BANU-972478 format. One line per 8 residues: number of its first residue (from 1); for each residue x negated, y, z of C-alpha. Coordinates in nm, 2 decimals. Layout:
<nodes>
NUM) X/Y/Z; ...
</nodes>
This chain:
<nodes>
1) -15.28/3.64/3.80; -15.02/3.42/3.59; -14.94/3.47/3.26; -14.54/3.47/3.33; -14.61/3.72/3.64; -14.79/3.92/3.36; -14.51/3.96/3.10; -14.25/4.01/3.36
9) -14.45/4.30/3.54; -14.47/4.45/3.15; -14.12/4.41/3.09; -14.01/4.62/3.45; -14.25/4.90/3.32; -14.14/4.90/2.99; -13.75/4.95/3.08; -13.85/5.17/3.35
17) -14.06/5.41/3.05; -13.75/5.36/2.84; -13.49/5.47/3.12; -13.73/5.81/3.15; -13.68/5.88/2.81; -13.35/5.79/2.76; -13.37/5.50/2.63; -13.15/5.24/2.57
25) -13.10/5.24/2.22; -12.98/5.63/2.15; -13.15/5.93/2.03; -13.44/6.10/2.26; -13.25/6.36/2.49; -13.34/6.55/2.76; -13.11/6.59/3.08; -12.93/6.92/3.13
33) -13.10/7.17/3.39; -12.87/7.20/3.75; -12.65/7.55/3.70; -12.85/7.74/3.98; -12.61/7.84/4.27; -12.57/8.26/4.28; -12.68/8.46/4.59; -12.39/8.57/4.77
41) -12.30/8.96/4.69; -12.46/9.20/4.90; -12.27/9.33/5.19; -12.28/9.69/5.27; -12.06/9.96/5.41; -12.14/10.32/5.37; -12.00/10.54/5.63; -11.95/10.95/5.60
49) -11.82/11.18/5.79; -11.84/11.57/5.96; -11.93/11.58/6.32; -11.76/11.88/6.51; -11.62/12.00/6.83; -11.48/12.32/6.63; -11.83/12.40/6.50; -12.06/12.20/6.33
57) -12.22/11.97/6.51; -12.55/12.03/6.37; -12.88/11.77/6.46; -12.66/11.56/6.67; -12.75/11.20/6.69; -12.50/10.97/6.53; -12.48/10.63/6.66; -12.27/10.34/6.48
65) -12.16/9.98/6.61; -11.95/9.77/6.30; -11.90/9.41/6.27; -12.22/9.23/6.20; -12.47/9.51/6.21; -12.52/9.89/6.33; -12.69/10.23/6.22; -12.80/10.55/6.32
73) -12.85/10.93/6.17; -12.90/11.27/6.26; -12.65/11.57/6.13; -12.73/11.82/5.94; -12.65/12.14/5.98; -12.30/12.13/5.86; -12.26/11.86/6.05; -12.24/11.57/5.82
81) -12.43/11.21/5.81; -12.43/10.93/5.59; -12.52/10.57/5.74; -12.55/10.29/5.48; -12.51/9.94/5.69; -12.58/9.65/5.54; -12.43/9.27/5.60; -12.17/9.41/5.78
89) -11.82/9.53/5.77; -11.52/9.73/5.92; -11.41/9.73/6.24; -11.69/10.04/6.34; -11.71/10.28/6.69; -11.90/10.56/6.62; -12.07/10.83/6.89; -12.25/11.17/6.83
97) -12.48/11.30/7.13; -12.54/11.68/7.04; -12.78/11.87/7.12; -12.61/12.07/7.40; -12.49/11.72/7.54; -12.13/11.71/7.35; -12.05/11.37/7.34; -11.74/11.26/7.11
105) -11.61/10.93/6.96; -11.46/10.83/6.67; -11.34/10.45/6.51; -11.25/10.28/6.16; -11.03/10.04/6.12; -10.99/9.72/5.86; -11.24/9.46/5.73; -11.39/9.59/5.44
113) -11.75/9.47/5.40; -11.79/9.73/5.06; -11.73/10.03/4.99; -11.77/10.42/5.14; -11.58/10.53/5.42; -11.52/10.88/5.56; -11.48/10.88/5.96; -11.47/11.24/6.12
121) -11.61/11.22/6.49; -11.43/11.53/6.67; -11.24/11.62/6.97; -10.91/11.49/6.83; -11.08/11.16/6.71; -11.22/11.13/7.10; -10.78/11.13/7.18; -10.70/10.92/6.88
129) -10.97/10.66/7.04; -10.86/10.68/7.42; -10.48/10.64/7.29; -10.58/10.32/7.07; -10.84/10.17/7.26; -10.62/10.25/7.59; -10.97/10.31/7.76; -11.20/10.63/7.80
137) -11.37/10.64/7.43; -11.75/10.62/7.59; -11.65/10.24/7.76; -11.48/10.13/7.45; -11.80/10.27/7.28; -12.07/10.08/7.51; -11.84/9.75/7.53; -11.75/9.75/7.14
145) -11.67/9.41/7.05; -11.52/9.43/6.69; -11.32/9.12/6.76; -11.07/9.33/6.98; -11.13/9.66/6.83; -10.80/9.85/6.76; -10.65/9.75/6.39; -10.49/10.00/6.15
153) -10.15/9.96/6.30; -10.26/10.02/6.65; -10.50/10.36/6.54; -10.19/10.49/6.35; -9.99/10.46/6.64; -10.24/10.64/6.84; -10.20/10.92/6.55; -9.87/10.94/6.68
161) -9.91/10.96/7.01; -10.17/11.26/7.01; -9.95/11.43/6.73; -9.66/11.42/6.98; -9.84/11.56/7.24; -10.01/11.85/7.08; -9.71/11.98/6.91; -9.59/12.08/7.24
169) -9.84/12.34/7.24; -9.77/12.41/6.87; -10.09/12.23/6.75; -9.93/12.06/6.44; -10.08/11.73/6.27; -9.79/11.64/6.03; -9.92/11.45/5.77; -10.27/11.48/5.90
177) -10.53/11.17/5.97; -10.80/11.34/6.21; -11.03/11.03/6.14; -11.06/11.01/5.75; -10.93/11.37/5.61; -11.20/11.60/5.47; -11.30/11.85/5.74; -11.51/12.16/5.71
185) -11.65/12.26/6.00; -11.74/12.59/6.06; -12.14/12.64/6.07; -12.37/12.97/5.95; -12.20/13.11/5.67; -11.92/12.84/5.65; -11.55/12.87/5.74; -11.41/12.57/5.88
193) -11.12/12.43/5.70; -10.71/12.39/5.82; -10.82/12.05/5.98; -11.11/12.26/6.18; -10.87/12.53/6.31; -10.66/12.28/6.42; -10.99/12.13/6.63; -11.01/12.54/6.75
201) -10.67/12.53/6.87; -10.73/12.20/7.09; -11.00/12.40/7.26; -10.81/12.71/7.28; -10.53/12.51/7.46; -10.75/12.29/7.66; -10.90/12.65/7.85; -10.55/12.76/7.87
209) -10.46/12.45/8.05; -10.76/12.45/8.25; -10.80/12.08/8.16; -11.09/11.91/7.97; -11.07/11.65/7.71; -11.21/11.39/7.91; -10.87/11.47/8.15; -10.66/11.45/7.86
217) -10.82/11.16/7.71; -10.78/10.98/8.05; -10.37/11.07/8.09; -10.32/10.94/7.71; -10.48/10.62/7.90; -10.29/10.65/8.16; -9.95/10.69/7.99; -9.93/10.41/7.71
225) -9.53/10.42/7.70; -9.51/10.81/7.66; -9.70/11.12/7.54; -9.45/11.36/7.81; -9.74/11.36/8.08; -10.01/11.47/7.83; -9.80/11.76/7.69; -9.73/11.84/8.05
233) -10.09/11.89/8.15; -10.14/12.07/7.79; -9.96/12.39/7.93; -10.08/12.71/8.00; -10.13/12.76/8.36; -10.07/13.10/8.64; -10.39/13.29/8.67; -10.34/13.26/9.05
241) -10.21/12.89/9.07; -10.39/12.58/8.79; -10.09/12.36/8.95; -9.78/12.60/8.79; -9.77/12.51/8.39; -9.54/12.70/8.14; -9.27/12.49/8.05; -8.90/12.38/8.10
249) -8.82/12.25/8.48; -8.55/12.04/8.58; -8.42/12.21/8.91; -8.19/11.96/9.14; -8.01/12.07/9.44; -7.73/11.77/9.52; -7.60/12.01/9.80; -7.51/12.27/9.57
257) -7.14/12.30/9.45; -7.14/12.46/9.13; -7.22/12.14/8.89; -7.39/12.36/8.62; -7.64/12.47/8.89; -7.65/12.15/9.08; -7.94/12.04/8.81; -8.01/12.31/8.61
265) -8.31/12.41/8.37; -8.57/12.68/8.42; -8.82/12.75/8.15; -9.11/12.90/8.32; -9.37/13.15/8.17; -9.69/13.06/8.39; -9.89/13.36/8.18; -9.62/13.66/8.29
273) -9.45/13.47/8.61; -9.11/13.48/8.45; -8.87/13.22/8.44; -8.54/13.23/8.27; -8.26/13.05/8.40; -8.00/12.85/8.19; -7.70/13.10/8.18; -8.01/13.36/8.02
281) -8.11/13.55/8.35; -8.46/13.62/8.45; -8.65/13.61/8.73; -8.99/13.68/8.80; -9.24/13.48/9.07; -9.45/13.70/9.27; -9.76/13.53/9.40; -9.79/13.47/9.73
289) -10.12/13.32/9.74; -10.30/12.92/9.78; -9.97/12.85/9.49; -9.67/13.01/9.68; -9.46/13.25/9.51; -9.15/13.45/9.63; -8.88/13.56/9.42; -8.61/13.79/9.53
297) -8.27/13.90/9.42; -7.98/14.08/9.55; -7.85/13.81/9.68; -8.11/13.59/9.81; -8.53/13.56/9.90; -8.67/13.23/9.75; -9.01/13.11/9.83; -9.17/12.82/9.54
305) -9.44/12.60/9.70; -9.64/12.43/9.37; -9.76/12.10/9.45; -10.09/11.92/9.28; -9.90/11.77/9.00; -9.68/12.06/8.94; -9.36/12.01/9.09; -9.16/12.28/9.27
313) -9.04/12.27/9.63; -8.78/12.59/9.65; -8.68/12.74/9.95; -8.36/12.99/9.88; -8.19/13.23/10.21; -7.94/13.45/10.18; -7.97/13.79/10.23; -7.61/13.83/10.44
321) -7.66/13.50/10.63; -7.98/13.41/10.73; -7.83/13.03/10.84; -7.74/12.98/10.47; -8.03/12.81/10.30; -8.07/12.62/10.01; -8.35/12.40/9.94; -8.44/12.28/9.54
329) -8.68/12.03/9.39; -8.79/12.15/9.08; -8.96/11.84/8.83; -9.12/11.95/8.48; -8.91/11.84/8.23; -8.99/11.52/8.08; -8.82/11.26/7.79; -8.93/10.95/7.94
337) -8.76/10.56/7.90; -8.54/10.41/8.13; -8.83/10.10/8.15; -9.05/10.34/8.33; -8.77/10.29/8.62; -8.89/9.91/8.64; -9.04/9.80/8.93; -8.99/9.80/9.31
345) -8.96/10.16/9.47; -8.95/10.31/9.84; -8.69/10.53/9.85; -8.63/10.80/10.08; -8.22/10.92/10.15; -8.03/11.21/10.29; -7.67/11.15/10.33; -7.41/11.23/10.50
353) -7.23/10.96/10.77; -6.88/11.03/10.66; -6.93/11.07/10.27; -6.79/11.41/10.30; -6.92/11.66/10.52; -7.28/11.78/10.54; -7.28/11.82/10.92; -7.33/11.48/10.98
361) -7.63/11.39/10.76; -7.90/11.11/10.85; -8.24/11.01/10.68; -8.29/10.64/10.63; -8.56/10.48/10.40; -8.44/10.23/10.14; -8.60/9.94/9.89; -8.45/9.91/9.56
369) -8.58/9.73/9.27; -8.47/9.77/8.91; -8.55/9.59/8.57; -8.66/9.69/8.24; -8.31/9.79/8.16; -8.27/10.01/8.43; -8.05/9.76/8.62; -8.07/9.79/8.99
377) -8.12/9.39/9.08; -8.18/9.47/9.44; -8.12/9.75/9.71; -8.25/9.69/10.04; -8.16/9.92/10.41; -8.46/10.00/10.61; -8.43/10.05/10.97; -8.80/10.18/11.15
385) -8.96/9.83/11.25; -8.66/9.63/11.15; -8.64/9.42/10.84; -8.48/9.52/10.56; -8.14/9.40/10.49; -8.00/9.37/10.15; -7.71/9.55/10.04; -7.48/9.29/9.91
393) -7.29/9.38/9.54; -7.36/9.52/9.25; -7.59/9.86/9.31; -7.55/10.00/8.92; -7.77/10.07/8.63; -7.99/10.39/8.53; -7.90/10.48/8.19; -8.02/10.79/7.98
401) -7.78/11.06/7.97; -7.69/11.18/7.61; -7.57/11.53/7.70; -7.73/11.61/8.01; -8.07/11.54/8.04; -8.22/11.30/8.28; -8.03/10.98/8.36; -7.72/10.84/8.46
409) -7.68/10.59/8.76; -7.34/10.37/8.63; -7.16/10.19/8.86; -6.84/9.99/8.72; -6.83/10.22/8.40; -6.82/10.53/8.66; -7.08/10.79/8.65; -7.17/10.81/9.00
417) -7.52/11.01/9.02; -7.80/11.17/8.85; -8.15/11.09/8.86; -8.44/11.25/8.71; -8.80/11.08/8.65; -9.13/11.23/8.64; -9.50/11.11/8.61; -9.81/11.28/8.67
425) -10.09/11.25/8.44; -10.19/10.99/8.58; -9.91/10.75/8.53; -9.78/10.82/8.87; -9.42/10.85/8.90; -9.13/11.01/9.14; -8.81/11.01/9.10; -8.50/11.21/9.24
433) -8.15/11.11/9.28; -7.85/11.34/9.31; -7.51/11.16/9.39; -7.20/11.32/9.25; -6.98/11.22/9.60; -7.14/11.35/9.90; -7.44/11.51/9.77; -7.68/11.27/9.90
441) -8.05/11.31/9.78; -8.29/11.01/9.70; -8.62/11.05/9.62; -8.83/10.74/9.54; -9.20/10.65/9.51; -9.37/10.31/9.40; -9.39/10.05/9.65; -9.81/10.03/9.69
449) -10.07/10.04/9.93; -10.14/10.43/10.06; -10.50/10.32/9.98; -10.84/10.41/10.19; -10.76/10.60/10.51; -10.89/10.88/10.56; -11.24/10.97/10.77; -11.33/11.12/11.08
457) -11.32/11.48/11.07; -11.09/11.52/10.80; -10.87/11.81/10.75; -10.54/11.84/10.54; -10.39/12.22/10.53; -10.04/12.21/10.43; -9.70/12.41/10.44; -9.37/12.20/10.54
465) -9.01/12.26/10.57; -8.71/12.05/10.76; -8.40/12.00/10.70; -8.19/11.91/10.99; -7.86/11.64/10.99; -7.65/11.94/11.11; -7.68/12.16/10.80; -7.95/12.37/10.90
473) -8.32/12.43/10.75; -8.62/12.52/10.93; -8.83/12.76/10.68; -9.15/12.73/10.53; -9.47/12.70/10.81; -9.82/12.61/10.74; -9.95/12.37/10.92; -10.29/12.20/10.93
481) -10.44/11.88/11.11; -10.77/11.74/11.18; -10.86/11.33/11.20; -10.98/11.28/11.54; -10.97/10.87/11.53; -10.97/10.58/11.28; -10.89/10.20/11.35; -10.96/10.01/11.03
489) -10.87/9.70/11.18; -10.49/9.83/11.27; -10.50/10.07/11.00; -10.38/10.34/11.22; -10.51/10.70/11.21; -10.52/10.98/11.52; -10.47/11.33/11.42; -10.44/11.64/11.60
497) -10.21/11.91/11.50; -10.37/12.27/11.52; -10.08/12.49/11.58; -10.02/12.29/11.93; -10.26/12.07/11.98; -10.05/11.77/11.95; -10.17/11.44/11.88; -10.03/11.16/11.73
505) -10.10/10.83/11.57; -9.96/10.70/11.21; -9.97/10.35/11.11; -10.04/10.35/10.74; -9.87/10.07/10.53; -9.65/10.00/10.80; -9.38/9.91/10.84; -9.43/9.83/10.47
513) -9.68/9.90/10.17; -9.67/10.26/10.11; -9.51/10.39/10.41; -9.64/10.51/10.75; -9.49/10.49/11.08; -9.52/10.66/11.45; -9.40/10.56/11.72; -9.10/10.75/11.94
521) -9.27/10.93/12.23; -9.62/10.80/12.11; -9.76/11.19/12.11; -9.99/11.42/12.35; -10.07/11.75/12.43; -10.39/11.84/12.59; -10.38/11.48/12.72; -10.02/11.50/12.85
529) -9.77/11.26/12.71; -9.51/11.48/12.49; -9.19/11.37/12.30; -9.23/11.30/11.96; -8.97/11.14/11.73; -9.02/10.77/11.62; -9.08/10.87/11.19; -9.12/10.68/10.92
537) -9.35/10.89/10.63; -9.37/10.85/10.26; -9.67/11.01/10.07; -9.53/11.05/9.69; -9.86/10.91/9.57; -10.02/11.16/9.30; -9.76/11.43/9.37; -9.91/11.59/9.65
545) -9.62/11.58/9.90; -9.54/11.38/10.15; -9.14/11.27/10.32; -9.13/11.30/10.68; -8.81/11.10/10.80; -8.66/11.03/11.15; -8.54/10.70/11.21; -8.20/10.64/11.42
553) -7.87/10.58/11.21; -7.73/10.69/11.57; -7.94/11.03/11.62; -7.70/11.31/11.68; -7.72/11.56/11.34; -7.93/11.81/11.55; -8.21/11.61/11.58; -8.20/11.43/11.23
561) -8.51/11.55/11.03; -8.61/11.56/10.66; -8.95/11.69/10.66; -9.10/11.75/10.33; -9.55/11.85/10.35; -9.68/12.01/10.06; -10.06/11.99/10.04; -10.25/12.36/9.96
569) -10.49/12.37/9.71; -10.85/12.24/9.84; -10.70/11.96/10.01
</nodes>
């Protein structure tokens, strides 16, 4: 090795040593140690509460799903549980399964990842979950996704909806949060507190209404814009007919000359079968079996038939003039928004040809489309199998009646008719309208397919009455029919009527969705041709009622008809 290279190597090594030791001519100091990164703070949510269905659910399995984690526990004898879940945050979903098979749900909105949160799991929270999540609570829990869980505003609104519905059966939840308020459930040696008593009251109301918690939850999901249909199915039922409920009914009779009685309100007590009319008079219903009732006073005899949705079809006959028969429709009184009229409706109309007389009345089907503000944007008249014809001009707007209840039909600033809307527990609506000038009656149901065809051998039992165009009414008769053939390709159903063995065939969703059609003189009896009228049927879906209308504007009034069929219990 050369001398110059050895010196150079030594110099480089020395420089490196001096640098490592803080060299460079200054003091010999050590480099500062790096500041360690602190570990992230531990996150943990602690969830506590009471599981009860009135009485405490002891020994029940609680399962909780949160954002980022899940946990479980078993309740104590008082229904209490505590679950701490690390690395998790709100929102959370809850399910409790009792030893008796009871399954209930709850939820807690928010974003917090630390702290303790009280969450009760009760029938009341089951209803809140249904309303907030807009689905069955069990479905919400099984498919729980924190990212799409209801936020605090949605939960607050759901509590308000449940509060409004339960107020109809005097369960007062004013100022109550069923999820987070302190709950003391009744258990051995312990009485329940005020919140527990409200849960007991809900259970008693469900029993009186012959309605289950699951049915009530389904009704909340199906009626997101109004709790009125939920309140309707919470009303107590009559002992002999679960379709007849306590409450107020709007009694609509367009042919009634006295405007005070044309759309009056009746208040029914289903337990006593006593009904108070708007003038304060009281009538008593007598149970005639299978959801048919009768009343009688000095002037008339009345028969009331109740549909599966709780709609009353009433036929009253004068004692002094048997030909004097009136028909009234009773809709459970509900406060619903105008927006519920939005969509296209199949409508049956029973109207006077002259516009003034009741002895030249004929039936017709219409298609009416309304927007969410209640304006009629399209009105078409339909005749049998012919294409519907759009009526020109403005058909009016439906507005809320501030004085008489229901809705007004306003045309060019004038109230020309009154309309009333009802929705069943599944959210299916029907409207009944009465025109002021000529007493025409309109009944509407949303335009949609009638659905699946019945099966061969299916039996329908129903009651039927008929309005005639010459101002006569055929009284209620019991009928039944049996399906004898079904053609899925043509969506047609052949049936035989028990009373006279008449056979006819109906085309389903013909000529339009939601209608059924029978051609003229297409019937047979014992294999021989039988005259029968061309008929359009409009099933009021979800109501247990079917309207059958004569087709033909030139038909003599005595041959025009507007039939009303109401299914019997068990159908």
